[in-house]
N, C-alpha and C positions, 0 to 999 in steps of 0.2 A: 780810603778809607779812614776816619777818626775815630779814636778813642777818647771820649769825653773831652774831644775839643781840644787832645793833641795828634799829632801825625805819629805815623808807627817808628819814626827813629827818636823821637822824642821820648816815646813810649818806654821804649828800650832803655834809652838813657834815665828818665824819672823812674822807671819800674826798676833799674836795677841800685837807683839811690833808695828809693822805699823799700826795695828788699835788705839791703846792707843794714838799714838803720831799725828793721825788724829784727834783724841777725843779731845784731848789739843790742837791743833791749830785751829779746827773747832768750839771750844766750845761749846764741846754736852757733853751730859751724855749719855753712851752707856752700861756702865759694862762689864764684862771681856768676857763673851762667845761674846757678840755682836763685840766688838773690834775684838776677833780671826776672826771671820766669815766674818766682814768688810775688815780684813786685807788680806785675801784670796781671797774674791771674787773682791776686789781692784785690786789685781794683776792679776787677771783672767781677769777682765773686761779690764783694761787699754793693757793690752798686744794683746788682741783681736783688741783695737779700732785701736793701732798703728799698728797693721797687715794689717786691712781694711785700714788704710791712705797708704801703703805702706811704713811705717816706719820702719827702723829694730829694734827687740826687744833690751833694753836697757843693754842686757847681760844674761849671767846666774851667779848665785850664791848666796850666800845668800844677800850681799849687792846690788845687781841687784833687788831682789825678796823684800829687804825691801823697797828700792825706787820707784819700778812700785807699792808694795803694799800701801806704802803711800799715793802716788801720787792718785793712784785708789778710796782708802777710801775717801780720801777728796773731790774726785768727787762725789760718791756714797753719801754722806751726804748732799753736796750741790745740788744734783738733787732731793732728799728726801724732803728737805727744798722747793725748787722750787714747788713741788707737791703738797704738804700736807701744805704746811705754816711753817715759823719759832715758833716755839714754847718753 
């Protein structure tokens, strides 16, 4: 099974990088495992949101996965802050 044109191992590595970038931009302190999870979940969530809005997926491959993972992780961090307040 592939995620947005990348395999599972690449998804973990790229997801970790996307989560780390989101962590730096959003000024949060998550840790390595949470960065990986945020990057992967962020890419999945953003792709689902774009599909619901009828907007084409940003593409396939590791660059598209990195971009969607980064944007999606930033959105997830933002939503969590809205729900529980900024700490």
